[in-house]
C-alpha positions in Angstrom: 125.6 41.6 90.6 127.0 44.7 89.0 125.9 48.0 90.5 124.9 51.1 88.6 126.4 54.5 89.0 125.3 57.8 87.4 125.8 61.5 87.9 123.2 63.5 89.8 123.8 66.7 87.8 123.2 65.7 84.2 120.4 63.6 82.9 121.9 62.4 79.6 125.2 61.0 81.0 126.3 57.5 80.3 125.6 54.8 82.8 128.4 52.6 84.0 128.1 49.3 85.8 130.7 48.3 88.4 131.4 44.6 88.2 133.7 44.7 91.2 136.0 42.1 89.7 139.3 43.9 90.6 140.4 42.8 94.1 142.5 45.9 94.8 141.2 48.8 92.8 143.7 51.2 94.4 146.5 49.4 92.6 144.9 49.7 89.2 144.0 53.4 89.1 144.0 54.6 85.5 147.3 56.3 84.5 146.4 56.8 80.8 145.8 60.5 80.9 144.7 63.2 78.4 148.3 63.6 77.0 148.4 59.9 76.3 144.9 60.1 74.6 146.1 63.0 72.4 149.2 61.0 71.4 147.0 57.9 70.7 144.7 60.0 68.4 147.7 61.5 66.6 149.2 58.1 65.9 146.2 57.1 63.9 145.5 54.0 66.0 141.8 54.7 65.7 139.9 55.9 62.6 138.9 59.6 62.3 135.8 60.3 64.3 136.5 57.9 67.1 135.4 59.5 70.4 137.6 58.7 73.4 136.4 59.4 76.9 138.4 62.0 78.8 140.8 60.8 81.5 139.3 60.2 84.9 141.1 58.5 87.8 137.9 57.2 89.3 137.1 55.0 86.3 138.2 51.4 86.5 138.8 49.0 83.6 136.1 46.6 84.8 133.4 49.3 84.4 131.1 48.3 81.6 128.6 50.3 79.6 126.2 49.9 76.7 127.6 53.2 75.4 131.3 52.9 76.0 133.8 50.1 75.5 137.1 49.7 77.4 140.4 49.3 75.5 143.8 48.3 76.8 146.5 50.7 75.6 149.0 47.9 75.2 148.1 46.5 71.7 148.4 50.0 70.2 151.9 50.4 71.7 153.0 47.5 69.5 151.5 48.8 66.3 148.1 47.2 66.2 145.3 49.4 64.9 141.5 49.5 65.2 139.5 47.9 63.5 141.6 44.8 64.4 142.3 42.2 61.7 139.7 39.5 61.0 142.0 36.9 62.7 142.3 38.9 65.9 138.7 40.0 65.9 137.7 36.3 65.6 139.5 35.5 68.8 137.3 38.0 70.8 134.2 37.0 68.9 134.6 33.3 69.9 135.8 33.8 73.5 133.6 36.8 74.4 136.5 38.3 76.4 136.7 42.1 77.0 139.8 43.8 75.6 140.9 45.0 79.1 140.9 41.4 80.3 143.6 40.2 77.9 147.2 40.1 79.2 150.0 41.5 76.9 151.3 38.0 76.0 147.9 37.2 74.3 148.3 40.3 72.0 151.9 39.2 71.2 150.8 35.7 70.3 147.8 36.9 68.2 149.7 39.5 66.2 152.6 37.1 65.5 150.1 34.4 64.3 148.3 37.0 62.3 151.6 37.7 60.4 152.2 34.0 59.9 148.7 33.7 58.5 149.3 36.5 56.0 152.7 35.3 54.9 152.6 31.5 55.0 149.2 30.0 56.0 146.0 31.6 54.8 143.9 28.8 56.2 145.1 29.4 59.8 142.2 30.1 62.1 141.6 30.7 65.8 140.0 27.3 66.1 143.5 25.8 65.6 145.0 27.4 68.7 143.4 25.1 71.4 145.8 22.4 70.0 148.7 24.2 71.8 147.1 26.8 74.1 144.4 27.0 76.7 143.0 30.2 78.2 143.9 30.5 81.9 142.8 33.2 84.4 145.7 35.0 86.1 144.1 37.0 88.9 141.4 39.7 88.7 139.7 37.7 85.9 142.4 38.5 83.4 143.4 35.8 80.9 146.6 34.6 79.2 147.3 31.8 76.6 149.0 29.0 78.5 151.1 26.8 76.4 150.2 23.1 76.7 153.4 22.1 75.0 157.0 22.3 76.3 157.9 23.9 73.0 155.9 27.1 72.8 154.4 27.8 69.4 155.3 31.6 69.6 158.6 32.6 71.1 159.4 35.6 73.3 155.8 36.3 74.0 155.7 35.9 77.8 157.9 38.8 79.0 156.5 40.9 81.8 154.9 44.3 81.0 154.9 46.6 84.0 151.7 48.6 84.9 149.8 47.6 81.8 146.7 47.2 83.9 146.6 50.9 84.6 146.8 51.9 80.9 143.3 51.8 79.5 140.6 54.1 78.0 137.0 54.1 76.9 135.7 54.7 73.4 132.2 55.6 72.4 130.7 52.5 70.7 128.7 54.5 68.2 131.9 56.2 66.9 133.8 53.1 65.8 133.1 50.2 63.5 131.0 47.4 65.0 131.1 49.2 68.4 127.8 47.8 69.6 129.0 44.2 68.8 131.9 44.4 71.2 131.7 42.8 74.7 130.0 44.7 77.4 130.9 42.8 80.6 133.9 40.9 81.6 133.9 37.1 81.4 134.8 35.2 84.5 135.2 31.6 83.0 136.3 30.6 79.5 136.8 27.1 78.1 138.8 27.8 75.0 138.5 24.4 73.5 134.7 24.4 73.8 134.3 27.9 72.4 136.8 27.4 69.5 136.7 23.6 68.8 139.6 22.5 66.5 138.9 20.8 63.2 140.5 17.7 61.7 143.0 19.9 59.9 144.0 22.0 62.9 146.8 19.7 64.1 148.3 19.6 60.7 148.4 23.4 60.4 150.0 23.7 63.9 152.7 21.2 62.8 153.4 23.3 59.7 153.9 26.4 61.9 156.4 24.5 64.0 158.4 23.8 60.8 158.8 27.5 60.1 162.1 29.1 61.1 162.3 30.4 64.7 162.6 33.9 63.4 159.1 33.6 61.9 157.7 32.3 65.1 159.3 34.9 67.3 157.4 38.0 68.5 159.2 41.2 67.4 158.5 44.7 68.3 158.3 47.1 65.4 157.5 50.1 67.4 159.0 51.6 70.6 156.6 50.6 73.3 155.0 53.5 75.1 154.6 51.3 78.1 158.4 51.4 78.6 158.2 55.1 79.2 156.2 57.1 81.7 152.5 57.1 80.9 152.4 60.9 81.0 155.0 61.2 78.3 153.5 58.7 75.8 154.5 59.7 72.3 153.7 58.6 68.8 155.2 55.1 68.1 158.7 55.4 66.6 159.4 53.3 63.6 162.5 51.2 63.3 163.9 52.3 59.9 167.0 50.1 59.9 167.8 49.1 56.4 165.8 51.9 54.8 167.7 54.7 53.0 165.2 57.6 52.9 166.9 60.6 51.4 163.9 62.8 51.2 160.2 62.6 51.9 157.8 64.3 49.5 155.3 66.7 51.0 151.6 66.1 50.8 149.5 68.0 48.3 146.8 69.2 50.6 146.5 70.4 54.2 146.5 67.9 57.0 143.0 67.5 58.5 143.2 67.1 62.3 139.9 66.8 64.0 139.4 66.7 67.7 136.3 65.0 69.2 135.3 66.3 72.6 132.8 64.5 74.8 131.0 66.9 77.0 129.2 64.2 79.0 130.3 64.0 82.7 130.6 60.6 84.4 129.4 58.8 87.4 130.3 57.6 90.8 129.3 54.7 93.0 129.3 57.1 96.1 126.6 59.7 95.2 126.8 61.6 98.5 130.4 62.3 99.4 132.8 61.0 96.8 133.9 62.4 93.5 132.3 61.5 90.1 133.3 58.1 88.8 133.6 59.2 85.2 134.4 62.9 84.6 134.6 64.9 81.4 136.9 67.8 80.7 135.9 71.0 82.5 134.3 73.6 80.3 133.4 77.3 80.8 129.8 76.4 81.4 130.4 73.6 83.9 131.0 73.8 87.6 134.7 73.5 88.7 135.7 70.5 90.7 136.1 70.5 94.4 139.2 72.2 95.6 140.4 68.9 97.0 140.4 67.4 93.5 143.7 67.1 91.8 144.0 69.5 88.8 145.8 68.2 85.8 147.4 70.3 83.1 145.7 69.7 79.8 148.1 68.7 77.0 149.0 71.1 74.3 146.8 70.1 71.4 145.4 71.6 68.2 142.4 73.8 68.4 139.0 72.3 67.6 139.2 73.3 63.9 139.5 71.4 60.6 143.1 72.3 60.0 146.0 72.5 62.5 146.7 76.3 62.8 150.5 76.3 62.5 150.6 80.1 62.4 149.1 80.2 65.9 151.6 77.8 67.5 155.4 77.9 68.1 158.0 75.8 66.4 158.1 73.1 69.1 154.4 72.6 69.0 154.3 72.4 65.2 157.3 70.2 65.1 155.8 67.8 67.6 152.6 67.5 65.4 154.5 67.1 62.1 156.9 64.5 63.7 153.9 62.4 64.7 152.3 62.9 61.2 155.5 61.9 59.4 156.0 58.9 61.7 152.5 57.8 60.9 153.2 58.0 57.2 156.5 56.2 57.5 154.8 53.6 59.7 152.3 52.9 56.9 155.1 52.6 54.3 157.0 50.1 56.5 153.8 48.1 57.0 153.1 48.0 53.3 156.7 47.0 52.6 156.7 44.1 55.0 153.3 43.1 53.8 154.5 43.0 50.2 157.6 41.1 51.2 155.4 38.5 52.9 153.1 38.3 49.9 156.0 37.9 47.5 157.5 35.2 49.6 154.1 33.4 49.8 153.7 33.7 46.0 157.3 32.4 45.4 156.6 29.4 47.6 153.4 28.7 45.8 155.1 29.1 42.4 157.8 26.6 43.5 155.1 24.1 44.6 153.2 24.7 41.3 156.4 24.1 39.3 157.0 20.9 41.3 153.4 19.8 40.7 153.6 20.6 37.0 156.9 18.6 36.7 155.3 15.7 38.6 152.2 15.8 36.4 154.4 15.9 33.3 156.3 12.8 34.5 153.0 11.0 35.2 151.6 11.9 31.8 154.8 10.7 30.1 154.6 7.4 32.0 151.0 6.9 31.1 151.7 7.7 27.5 154.5 5.2 27.4 152.3 2.6 29.1 149.5 2.9 26.6 151.9 3.0 23.7 153.5 -0.3 24.9 150.1 -1.8 25.4 149.0 -0.7 21.9 152.1 -2.3 20.3 151.5 -5.5 22.3 147.8 -5.6 21.1 148.9 -5.0 17.5 151.5 -7.8 17.7 148.9 -10.1 19.3 146.3 -9.4 16.6 148.8 -9.8 13.8 149.9 -13.2 15.2 146.3 -14.3 15.6 145.5 -13.2 12.0 148.6 -15.0 10.7 147.6 -18.2 12.5 144.0 -18.0 11.3 145.3 -17.4 7.7 147.6 -20.4 7.9 144.8 -22.6 9.3 142.5 -21.4 6.5 145.2 -22.3 3.8 145.7 -25.7 5.4 142.0 -26.4 5.4 141.7 -25.2 1.8 144.5 -27.5 0.7 143.1 -30.4 2.5 139.7 -29.8 1.0 141.2 -29.5 -2.5 143.0 -32.8 -2.1 139.9 -34.5 -0.9 137.9 -33.1 -3.8 140.5 -34.4 -6.3 140.3 -37.9 -4.7 136.5 -38.0 -4.8 136.3 -36.9 -8.4 136.3 -40.0 -10.8 139.1 -40.0 -13.4 
């Protein structure tokens, strides 16, 4: 049973439950620090107003709370944004899994299938996946999608991602869309086929995906993964602009609004007497300093808590870092819209070709039916004309016979 922990100094702090599902917590100490959080916020991975809990080494990813929800940093390093797409959200809605429980390969599979759904197969749904995948626990109650086929549906999705378990953060549920609908506790047992039962059409849709070119079924990384760099130097995702000739970028008409949300609530510990707080907020001038034995971390250079980034108060390097992130964010959106429009155009072209083939087939069928009824009509006309001619001839013969008989019966 999960144990509760809370601070002894502040009454209105959030309560965390320790599920104790991680066997060796010391190997999964959080490494996603305040610099990483600042970069994540600058990248636009979350909508404006999302409140992210300050970094604390004592917090574990299996902590659960009615007020805060844990996110793995990995999906945002490959370009996924929150709120997630309807397809990806449906996976978590059906399985009830926590975001921090999902191994990187699951995110790769989901994002690739989401692209296939948008470009080629609008009817694709999560319920189709148990045809080729089953959810399997892989230590510490974390789950991956295990392929039940020798030929994986999605290629290059199983590569190892070092230290991904240590990159996580908590977001206030009330500050994001559908935050209170997200899972609270980790699941320890999941039967994918029972939770997402396939339909009669599922196998057909999976077969259609197998028919796609391998390039369409291969996971590709659009962004430079922050997990491939040190966590303390996580930067805004860099966009691959190969093939784009961007000679100039127009400036925006208005000032850039950069808001910084600060959560003053301290956190909690499972050892109320001698250990440090389990969840800590950033020190303020009004709060007591940490114990001298606590490790002090340098806060990242970040904009002041104002509506507009004060360029006049910062040096060139600081302003340049912010504007680079801002421009990368804009270019990232342009690339996404370009790829999305390419996928839509391709889907429309495919549908147009199918429609043209259908129209041609229907025209051929209509011509064949017309010829059939025309031939049938001509045969009926000929049959009626022959019957009429025969009847006329018989009538003339009967008339002639009657005339002869009348002449013979009439006395001379």
